C-alpha positions, 0 to 999 in steps of 0.5 A: 791270934789270926781269926780262923773262918770254916766253911761249913757245908751246906747240910750241916748249915741247916741243922737237925741233919735233914737233906738240903732242899732239892736245887731248882729246877732252873739250875740244871736247865740251864746246863741244857746245850744244842752239843748234847742234844745232838750228840748225846740224842738225836745222833745215836738215834739215827745211827740206831734207826740206820742200822735197823733199816738198812743192817750195813754193819752186820752185813759188812762188820758185825751185828751190833743188835744181837737179840736184848741189844736192840732194847739196850742201844736205845737205853743210852739216848734216852738216858742222855735226854732224861737227864737234858730235859730233867722234869720236876717231878718224881721219881725221876728228879730223884738223885739215886734214879738219875744216876742210875740213868747216867750209869747206863748210859755210860756202860752202854756208850762205852761197850760200843765205843769198844767195839768201834774202836777198830774203824774209828779211824775209818769213820774219821776219814769218811766224816766229811762224807756224813755216813762217818758219823754214825759209827762216832755215834758210840763215842759222842755219846760217851762224851756228852754222859761224861758232861751230864755226870759232871754237871749233874753232881754239880746240881745234887750230891748222888751216889758215887760212879763206882757204885752206879756202875757196878749195878748197872754192869751186873744188869747188862751181864744178866741181860748180854750172858745168853750172848756171851755164853754161846761162843763158849758153849759153841766151842765146848761142842767140840771137845774130844769128850763126849761128856763135855760135849753132851753137856755144852750142847744141854747148855746152849739148849738152856741158854743160848742166844740163837742170833748168836749161834745163827751168825757162826752159821755164817761164819760171823762172830760174836763181838768182843768174845767170839774174837777171842776164841778160835773160829768154828767150822759153819759147818759145825756151827749149822749142824749144832743149831738144828740139834738146839733149835729143831730147825735147819739154820737156812729156814730162818731169816739170816741176822742182819739180812732181810730173807723176805725176798732172798736174791742168792740161792745157793742150793742151785744145781745141788743135791739138796731142795735147801731150807729157804723157800722163795715167796716169788715161785709158785705152783700156778697148776697141778694136774694128775691124769692117772690110769689104773688097771684092776686086773693086774693091779697096776697104776700110772700117773702122770704129774703136770706141773707149772711154776710162776717166777714173778722175781726179776732173777732166774729160779731154780725150782727144787722139790722133794717128792714122795711117791707111792709106794714101791713106785718109780719114776717112768717118764720125764718132760719138759716143755721148752718153747712150748714143745713137750720135750722127753728126757734121757736115761743115764748113770746118776753121775752122767746125769747131774753132771749134764744138768750142772753144766747146762745150769752154769751156761743159764739153759733150760734142763730139768734133772729127776734122781732118787733121795731116799726109799721111795722119793725123788729129787726133781730141779728145774732151771731157770724158771724165766723171770715173770714167766713160767715153766712146765714140767711132767713126771709119769710114775708107775707103781703098783696099786695091789692094795684097796686104797692107792696112795699118791705122790706128794711133796716132801720139802719144797723151795716155792710156794703151793697154794692153800686151796684145792689146786691139785686136779685129779682124774683117775680111771679105774676100768668103768670107774671114774675118780675126779677130784680137787685136792689141797696138799694135805689131801695128797696124803690120804690115799685115794680108795677104789670100788673096783678090787678085781685081781687076776692071779696071773697076768703078763706082758711081752717084754718091750724091749724084745718082744718076740723072744721074751716077756714078762709074767706076775703072778699074786698070792695073798701072803700074811706078813710073818710075825716078828720074834721082836720089834726094835723101835728108834723114835725120834725125840726131836721136837718135830714129833712132839704133837704126835706123843700121846698117838704113838704112846697108844700105839706102842702100848696096844701093839705090845700087847700082840709083839715084842716090843723094846724101845732103843734110847728114846723116850716118850714123855712130851717135856724129851721132845726137844732141839733136834736129835741126832738118829743113827746112834740109835739106829745103829744100836738098834741093829746090833741088838736086832742082829740077836734076835733072829726074825726081828726088825728096826722100826724108826719113827721119825721126822724130817733131819735137814741137816748131816749130823753123823756118818751113816756109815755103820748102818750101811756097814751092818746091811753090808757085812750081814746082808738081808738081816735086820731091815730097817723100816721107816716112817716119817710122820712130818714131811720135810727133807731128810739126810739120813734117808738120803745118804741110805738111798738104793739100800733094800733093807730100808724100807718106807712106810707110808702111815699115819700116826695111828696105823704105825704097827699095823704092818708087824701085826701078822694080821694082815694079808697083803697081796704079794706080786712074783715078777719073772722074765720068761722065754717066749711070746706069750704067758698065762693069765690077763694080758697087761700094760708095759707097765708091768715089764717096769715094775719087774725092772726096777725090782731086778735093779734093787736086787742086781749084785752089779752096778753095771747092770743095774744102770743097764736096766734102768737106762734100757727100760727108762726108769729113775733108779739108785744109779740112775737118773733123767735129765732134759737139756735144750739142744741135741748138741748137748746130749751129744756132749754129755753123751745122753740120747733122749727117749723116743716120744713114741715110746714113753707111756702116756695117759690116753685122753678121755676121748681115746678111751671113748673111741677104744670102747667103740672099737672094742664094742665092734670087735665084739659085735664082729666075733659074735656075728662071725660065730653065728654064720656057720650055724645058719648054714647047717640049718639051710642044708 
């Protein structure tokens, strides 16, 4: 009988069932090769670093490094290096850990090989230019990982491949879950079911990968998962991004593209400031010269601003400016070639068309239009490369309160200095106020010691001084106490710092007036993301219509994107005019698209109040002066003779009350005012004005702030007139006594 020789495995030959000793390290080191080191370690690291610095794949194809993937992709070459250079000491020589490291390399390299599979033919053709090696890096890394797996299994007994891959896959799934979940939840927000939309939005707020969501805002899809789902409109993704994060999509760097010094301005010539702030465009000087007429309660301020562009590209400077309460822009000036040019006032669509036409030709225009109650949008183009641009805004406003509010920036696309760079000078009769202010200082009103008020004042109508005059009567009228105040609180994350102040104000005000919160919460944890305030405002209006002598107070922050249409609010005002006024109290500066959409409606009023004085306007304890202005026939009126700013404020009131848009445009162009139906534009040449059908204002007819030297001459002249009148009144007396 032939003898059978059996081969007994080493672990049986050792006896006792004890594991075999680890193989000598030299046997593992002998498996090293320059091929594995280059294609498994050096090439993948080079490809990752190249993508991080250039972001070429993110700009041309897709972003291969979203969120946590930046750390995961480095794990593949690190695992390959670990198996190539096998240390003696634990834990790296543990078979299980080595197998898991190899499984991690296999999974990551295999995943990115699938991502780059469509462009592998293009990569092979460009290998001769060396750049083609970069898309091939995942494939080569996968090949090296397979080689190392075989070498490792030859040297020691390791767990089976399926167990390692299962553990690694579970780990990668948990890490990449937000990235894979985001596209599905984003599509859920487009469902026809409100419940599904609400759950999808809540899911995004809890688990969304913001980089993946941000790519959809630029019409880019998530790799693999995003490619199998239908496309999502960029506008919808931009709205969802704001609702999830509470900030506008373009206020953060675009994924895969450096935005430290962005070159492209997508909002140039448009109707929005935008959320990209150019660091190479800044204010270099800001000067505010103002006069206040205490007797008639009138104020006029000229804000002169100079911009500096340090880049090599032309820039458009844009700013959303909040005016003093019930203020109106009555002068707009642009310096062209060192000479001041006055604006032309016309229909809103007309001046915007002229501005956009000149912007397309890269010439010198300045445009000012309203963008909500007591707000204007200022835009000027171009601020030349490595040069400056200078503008001036003249603002007429009432000064009936003890403190005068100054204009301020709500939102800009340029930088403002942090130091005190606004130089303020106010002449208020015998009182002079001179200060240097920072941007936050502009939000605090300036107290004036001179508070004398004449009950009646008048001024000749500048359009027809021989036949009409404008009369103003000041009457102290207490604000009516409301039967109920419906409060809508914006539960966006921007108002979270004010939750305690708002809560204290609500509780204190409830002891004086009936208050009802509408779809709002005062719990700090309920302030998250960006909220859509339109449904709550429509509901508050409906409730207020059933309560006579009621109003709506809307406490809110910025809303830089359009979420839902405000047509429901407009419809209520049109169908039920004069009912349910809405008072806006914006506590955080910024662009609010709801206010811009409701521009021109008298039922919407802006309250410029601090967070600890939100309800003073509604308690009935204030007795402010109310100005009654009217245009009367004649050449003179009763009371104090004042400036033509009184006529401008009367015209502004008439424009807001006008039933006919043509009548409102006629008043605005006649009195040179920027209103919801009109705007002001400065062009470079007379040919441009003629082409647009506009006529610039004569420089002799614009309001101005006299220089201090002019005031001194006026004072001397007035003193001489008084002295002459006094001497003239004494002459008859001396003549009688001598006789």
